[in-house]
Steps between C-alpha positions, in 0.01 A plus 500: 500500500660696773639743259154573356366570855777745571429665167132541575580649837743742351247620241217530745697737707579748216340844538349580157421854417125589539504833324659658189817691527474872563407714205833664472679173449267329248730457203671162502875501369624160378859441600722212385722362772801327352747280707801273426680783311869501468628701814823576342359741239537862559170663628486758227563251226235256638242773519571610141487134374182419680337829359613400144387139547132582621450818296348309200206382721378844620583828665733458792467744790808395704766230536620446860814299545695548823835351613433471875552170672129416512414622141796349313404298198129650502334771298160668466368622161189714534278494185220742416247232449417141585505379138860605454613347836324171424650484140845557642455240761389247255780563257797523744411248766787259542695646207869544540626863586869550565547116517231432772140414448259791612217427746217738453188585705228759477464737787207750537501809712282809500628852437347840467522630143 
């Protein structure tokens, strides 16, 4: 029961937005965040393979895979629309990629077209 009280307190202190985003940032862009990738794969090869893997689900705007200490084993795939990102997430969640199961999440951020 103590865990529920802590959770209620945590949610009650969240600052929820009271207005819509500025008009110049009103186009949502769905991004697929992927972790648990094989960190021994070459960065360029990983980007190319992720692009080829997710291309059948829709237009891909960018694939970001860095080899820094904090970003190793992670990547972002930016889709043009939410339908494509959701389809890719459902199709590849937990599937093996370079001998490791992928863990995928949807991220949303706003950008100016």
